[in-house]
OpenMM code with the backbone's topology and positions (N, CA, C; nanometers):
from openmm import Vec3, app, unit

residues = "UNK UNK UNK UNK UNK UNK UNK UNK UNK UNK UNK UNK UNK UNK UNK UNK UNK UNK UNK UNK UNK UNK UNK UNK UNK UNK UNK UNK UNK UNK UNK UNK UNK UNK UNK UNK UNK UNK UNK UNK UNK UNK UNK UNK UNK UNK UNK UNK UNK UNK UNK UNK UNK UNK UNK UNK UNK UNK UNK UNK UNK UNK UNK UNK UNK UNK UNK UNK UNK UNK UNK UNK UNK UNK UNK UNK UNK UNK UNK UNK UNK UNK UNK UNK UNK UNK UNK".split()
positions = [
    Vec3(8.1595, -0.4662, 2.6647),
    Vec3(8.1419, -0.6452, 2.7756),
    Vec3(8.2382, -0.6938, 2.8640),
    Vec3(8.2089, -0.8568, 2.9040),
    Vec3(8.3091, -0.9252, 2.9784),
    Vec3(8.2437, -1.0366, 3.0450),
    Vec3(8.2819, -1.1254, 3.0591),
    Vec3(8.2367, -1.2932, 3.0541),
    Vec3(8.3765, -1.2579, 3.1539),
    Vec3(8.3088, -1.3736, 3.2676),
    Vec3(8.4713, -1.4210, 3.3457),
    Vec3(8.4731, -1.5578, 3.3217),
    Vec3(8.5325, -1.7262, 3.2474),
    Vec3(8.5238, -1.8104, 3.2792),
    Vec3(8.6203, -1.8857, 3.3369),
    Vec3(8.5339, -2.0274, 3.4032),
    Vec3(8.7001, -2.0699, 3.4200),
    Vec3(8.7360, -2.1785, 3.3085),
    Vec3(8.7844, -2.1777, 3.2609),
    Vec3(8.9635, -2.3059, 3.2183),
    Vec3(8.9300, -2.3879, 3.2115),
    Vec3(8.8445, -2.4831, 3.1370),
    Vec3(8.8071, -2.6626, 3.1575),
    Vec3(8.8894, -2.7659, 3.0761),
    Vec3(9.0333, -2.6658, 2.9776),
    Vec3(9.0998, -2.7761, 2.8909),
    Vec3(9.2096, -2.8156, 3.0364),
    Vec3(9.2142, -2.9436, 2.9237),
    Vec3(9.3470, -3.0105, 3.0164),
    Vec3(9.4670, -2.9137, 3.0126),
    Vec3(9.5072, -2.9096, 2.9601),
    Vec3(9.6581, -2.8084, 2.9311),
    Vec3(9.6533, -2.6738, 2.9211),
    Vec3(9.4653, -2.6529, 2.9717),
    Vec3(9.5247, -2.4595, 2.9535),
    Vec3(9.4679, -2.4192, 2.8587),
    Vec3(9.5471, -2.2882, 2.8289),
    Vec3(9.5558, -2.1523, 2.7216),
    Vec3(9.7328, -2.2049, 2.7285),
    Vec3(9.7459, -2.3378, 2.7071),
    Vec3(9.9071, -2.3311, 2.5968),
    Vec3(9.9171, -2.4436, 2.4645),
    Vec3(9.9775, -2.4413, 2.3881),
    Vec3(10.0282, -2.5168, 2.2626),
    Vec3(9.8040, -2.5311, 2.1687),
    Vec3(9.8903, -2.6170, 2.1267),
    Vec3(9.7066, -2.6671, 2.0331),
    Vec3(9.5447, -2.5861, 2.1641),
    Vec3(9.5114, -2.6104, 2.2180),
    Vec3(9.4143, -2.5203, 2.2642),
    Vec3(9.4632, -2.3432, 2.2846),
    Vec3(9.5701, -2.2960, 2.2669),
    Vec3(9.5823, -2.1457, 2.2920),
    Vec3(9.5175, -2.1167, 2.1162),
    Vec3(9.6413, -2.1594, 2.1113),
    Vec3(9.5697, -2.2055, 1.8355),
    Vec3(9.5164, -2.1579, 1.8104),
    Vec3(9.3903, -2.2156, 1.8619),
    Vec3(9.2158, -2.2740, 1.8931),
    Vec3(9.1644, -2.1066, 1.9179),
    Vec3(9.2253, -2.1372, 2.0863),
    Vec3(9.1532, -2.0240, 2.1444),
    Vec3(9.1768, -1.8839, 2.0708),
    Vec3(9.2922, -1.7595, 1.9891),
    Vec3(9.3365, -1.7132, 1.8917),
    Vec3(9.2989, -1.7220, 1.7680),
    Vec3(9.2846, -1.8571, 1.7227),
    Vec3(9.2472, -1.8355, 1.5906),
    Vec3(9.1139, -1.7868, 1.5573),
    Vec3(9.0029, -1.8455, 1.6748),
    Vec3(8.7831, -1.7655, 1.6212),
    Vec3(8.8580, -1.6495, 1.7504),
    Vec3(8.9572, -1.6152, 1.8182),
    Vec3(8.9473, -1.4921, 1.8830),
    Vec3(8.9298, -1.3487, 1.7175),
    Vec3(9.1008, -1.4002, 1.6420),
    Vec3(9.0469, -1.3888, 1.5257),
    Vec3(8.9092, -1.3400, 1.4262),
    Vec3(8.8567, -1.4194, 1.4426),
    Vec3(8.6991, -1.4296, 1.3383),
    Vec3(8.6948, -1.2885, 1.3156),
    Vec3(8.6534, -1.2782, 1.4416),
    Vec3(8.5535, -1.0951, 1.4795),
    Vec3(8.6444, -1.0060, 1.5042),
    Vec3(8.5195, -0.8842, 1.4791),
    Vec3(8.5413, -0.7935, 1.4180),
    Vec3(8.6146, -0.7331, 1.5702),
    Vec3(8.5248, -0.7561, 1.6368),
    Vec3(8.5945, -0.6872, 1.8017),
    Vec3(8.7413, -0.7173, 1.8667),
    Vec3(8.7529, -0.5706, 1.9284),
    Vec3(8.8706, -0.5960, 2.0533),
    Vec3(8.8479, -0.7036, 2.1257),
    Vec3(8.9162, -0.7774, 2.1495),
    Vec3(8.9092, -0.9156, 2.2276),
    Vec3(9.0080, -0.9305, 2.2635),
    Vec3(9.0081, -0.9190, 2.4652),
    Vec3(9.1169, -0.9708, 2.6149),
    Vec3(9.0653, -1.0504, 2.6548),
    Vec3(9.2282, -1.1185, 2.6834),
    Vec3(9.1747, -1.1765, 2.7436),
    Vec3(9.2326, -1.1924, 2.8642),
    Vec3(9.2648, -1.2844, 2.9943),
    Vec3(9.3205, -1.1671, 3.1501),
    Vec3(9.2564, -1.2545, 3.2536),
    Vec3(9.3867, -1.2143, 3.3578),
    Vec3(9.2969, -1.3234, 3.4527),
    Vec3(9.1893, -1.2244, 3.4840),
    Vec3(9.0772, -1.3789, 3.5775),
    Vec3(8.9907, -1.3027, 3.6273),
    Vec3(9.0189, -1.1841, 3.7818),
    Vec3(9.1526, -1.2308, 3.8027),
    Vec3(9.1636, -1.0503, 3.9188),
    Vec3(9.1449, -0.8548, 3.7598),
    Vec3(9.2111, -0.9255, 3.6758),
    Vec3(9.2434, -0.8298, 3.6518),
    Vec3(9.3577, -0.8231, 3.5808),
    Vec3(9.4697, -0.8720, 3.6282),
    Vec3(9.6096, -0.9220, 3.5996),
    Vec3(9.6438, -0.9150, 3.4841),
    Vec3(9.7280, -0.8608, 3.3856),
    Vec3(9.7413, -0.8988, 3.2394),
    Vec3(9.7153, -0.9282, 3.1528),
    Vec3(9.5159, -0.8648, 3.1601),
    Vec3(9.4989, -0.8871, 2.9757),
    Vec3(9.6067, -0.8163, 2.8638),
    Vec3(9.5706, -0.9359, 2.7566),
    Vec3(9.6145, -0.9544, 2.6470),
    Vec3(9.5389, -0.9508, 2.5699),
    Vec3(9.5931, -0.9064, 2.4071),
    Vec3(9.4940, -0.9531, 2.3194),
    Vec3(9.4770, -1.0971, 2.2336),
    Vec3(9.3372, -1.0857, 2.2452),
    Vec3(9.3292, -1.2176, 2.1818),
    Vec3(9.3405, -1.2775, 2.0507),
    Vec3(9.3844, -1.2705, 2.0500),
    Vec3(9.4760, -1.2522, 1.8944),
    Vec3(9.5897, -1.2558, 1.9101),
    Vec3(9.7000, -1.2641, 1.9667),
    Vec3(9.8308, -1.3087, 1.9845),
    Vec3(9.8526, -1.4291, 2.0596),
    Vec3(9.8903, -1.4934, 1.9839),
    Vec3(9.9773, -1.5965, 2.0306),
    Vec3(10.0442, -1.5896, 2.1507),
    Vec3(10.1219, -1.5629, 2.1205),
    Vec3(10.2398, -1.5411, 2.2275),
    Vec3(10.2441, -1.4604, 2.3275),
    Vec3(10.1186, -1.3377, 2.2837),
    Vec3(10.0601, -1.3016, 2.4790),
    Vec3(9.9690, -1.3676, 2.5383),
    Vec3(9.8462, -1.4931, 2.4724),
    Vec3(9.8032, -1.5824, 2.4905),
    Vec3(9.8560, -1.6916, 2.6045),
    Vec3(9.9343, -1.7331, 2.5198),
    Vec3(10.0631, -1.8139, 2.6077),
    Vec3(10.1405, -1.7515, 2.6877),
    Vec3(10.1646, -1.6871, 2.6889),
    Vec3(10.2293, -1.6119, 2.7724),
    Vec3(10.1992, -1.6126, 2.9312),
    Vec3(10.0654, -1.5980, 2.9113),
    Vec3(9.9733, -1.5832, 3.0849),
    Vec3(9.9953, -1.6400, 3.1796),
    Vec3(10.0220, -1.8143, 3.0578),
    Vec3(10.0112, -1.9380, 3.1664),
    Vec3(9.9328, -1.9824, 3.2894),
    Vec3(9.8073, -1.9592, 3.1817),
    Vec3(9.7354, -2.0344, 3.1904),
    Vec3(9.6647, -2.1741, 3.1917),
    Vec3(9.5915, -2.2023, 3.3248),
    Vec3(9.6690, -2.3676, 3.3922),
    Vec3(9.5122, -2.3407, 3.3359),
    Vec3(9.4189, -2.4963, 3.3425),
    Vec3(9.3269, -2.5031, 3.4085),
    Vec3(9.2292, -2.5420, 3.5867),
    Vec3(9.1536, -2.4442, 3.5032),
    Vec3(9.0854, -2.4227, 3.6625),
    Vec3(9.0904, -2.3176, 3.6692),
    Vec3(9.1736, -2.2580, 3.6025),
    Vec3(9.1833, -2.0784, 3.6469),
    Vec3(9.1036, -1.9596, 3.6323),
    Vec3(9.0324, -1.8479, 3.6541),
    Vec3(8.8778, -1.8529, 3.5624),
    Vec3(8.9845, -1.6858, 3.5608),
    Vec3(8.9322, -1.6479, 3.3694),
    Vec3(9.0090, -1.5845, 3.3215),
    Vec3(8.9001, -1.4691, 3.3226),
    Vec3(8.9653, -1.3464, 3.2771),
    Vec3(8.7688, -1.2188, 3.2071),
    Vec3(8.8451, -1.2107, 3.0390),
    Vec3(8.7261, -1.2568, 2.9784),
    Vec3(8.7611, -1.1784, 2.8303),
    Vec3(8.6285, -1.1252, 2.8094),
    Vec3(8.6618, -0.9844, 2.7618),
    Vec3(8.6306, -0.8578, 2.7179),
    Vec3(8.6573, -0.8381, 2.5543),
    Vec3(8.5516, -0.7464, 2.5451),
    Vec3(8.5491, -0.7727, 2.3809),
    Vec3(8.4174, -0.6695, 2.3261),
    Vec3(8.4737, -0.5645, 2.2601),
    Vec3(8.4282, -0.4467, 2.2462),
    Vec3(8.4380, -0.4429, 2.1307),
    Vec3(8.2915, -0.3557, 2.0012),
    Vec3(8.2984, -0.3984, 1.8337),
    Vec3(8.1761, -0.4496, 1.8436),
    Vec3(8.0572, -0.4383, 1.6913),
    Vec3(8.0069, -0.4719, 1.6447),
    Vec3(7.9552, -0.6981, 1.6423),
    Vec3(8.0379, -0.7275, 1.7100),
    Vec3(8.0255, -0.8902, 1.7179),
    Vec3(8.0178, -0.9500, 1.8570),
    Vec3(8.0651, -0.8147, 1.8670),
    Vec3(8.1031, -0.8663, 2.1285),
    Vec3(8.0333, -1.0503, 2.1305),
    Vec3(7.9109, -0.9444, 2.1714),
    Vec3(7.8343, -1.1131, 2.2226),
    Vec3(7.8554, -1.2050, 2.1155),
    Vec3(7.8491, -1.2058, 2.0535),
    Vec3(7.8755, -1.3450, 1.9370),
    Vec3(8.0229, -1.3933, 1.9793),
    Vec3(8.0927, -1.3341, 1.9513),
    Vec3(8.3041, -1.3651, 1.9831),
    Vec3(8.2605, -1.3967, 2.1694),
    Vec3(8.2156, -1.3019, 2.2353),
    Vec3(8.2390, -1.4016, 2.3447),
    Vec3(8.1169, -1.4915, 2.3962),
    Vec3(8.0299, -1.5258, 2.3528),
    Vec3(7.9719, -1.6790, 2.3513),
    Vec3(8.0634, -1.8071, 2.2682),
    Vec3(8.1446, -1.7288, 2.2224),
    Vec3(8.1641, -1.8978, 2.1136),
    Vec3(8.3600, -1.8576, 2.2539),
    Vec3(8.3925, -1.8153, 2.2517),
    Vec3(8.5629, -1.7901, 2.3124),
    Vec3(8.4737, -1.8498, 2.4425),
    Vec3(8.3788, -1.8172, 2.5420),
    Vec3(8.3222, -1.9176, 2.6579),
    Vec3(8.2975, -2.0614, 2.6112),
    Vec3(8.2112, -2.0431, 2.5048),
    Vec3(8.2320, -2.2263, 2.5435),
    Vec3(8.3293, -2.3253, 2.4842),
    Vec3(8.4048, -2.2185, 2.4153),
    Vec3(8.6076, -2.3080, 2.3817),
    Vec3(8.6298, -2.3523, 2.5457),
    Vec3(8.6540, -2.2239, 2.6218),
    Vec3(8.7147, -2.2725, 2.7382),
    Vec3(8.6627, -2.3180, 2.7796),
    Vec3(8.5703, -2.3241, 2.8093),
    Vec3(8.4529, -2.4473, 2.8887),
    Vec3(8.4621, -2.5804, 2.8583),
    Vec3(8.4998, -2.6101, 2.7247),
    Vec3(8.5129, -2.7442, 2.6935),
    Vec3(8.6477, -2.8603, 2.7789),
    Vec3(8.6593, -2.9429, 2.8207),
    Vec3(8.7746, -3.0001, 2.8238),
    Vec3(8.8430, -3.0197, 2.7081),
    Vec3(8.8253, -3.0609, 2.5403),
    Vec3(8.8982, -3.0386, 2.4686),
    Vec3(8.8018, -2.9345, 2.3853),
    Vec3(9.0224, -2.8611, 2.2954),
    Vec3(8.9153, -2.7780, 2.1990),
    Vec3(8.8796, -2.8934, 2.0940),
] * unit.nanometer
topology = app.Topology()
chain = topology.addChain("A")
for resn in residues:
    res = topology.addResidue(resn, chain)
    for name in ("N", "CA", "C"):
        topology.addAtom(name, app.Element.getBySymbol(name[0]), res)
């Protein structure tokens, strides 16, 4: 499963927002990746270093993928988190 979402958080996926995103991703059994919507650089959504290394800014489109028993729920929660202006 995959979804494309535009990041609305003021700081993008840096520092505090990235920490909240990684923590949320870690709550699911599914394997989750995040990367730029064009397919470049997908990384493990549970890795703070990898997520912040993407350099995702506010307004950037990202592709989330999840594979596993709770993939749909994981994507729903992570999309909602990224679409909020603040975590």
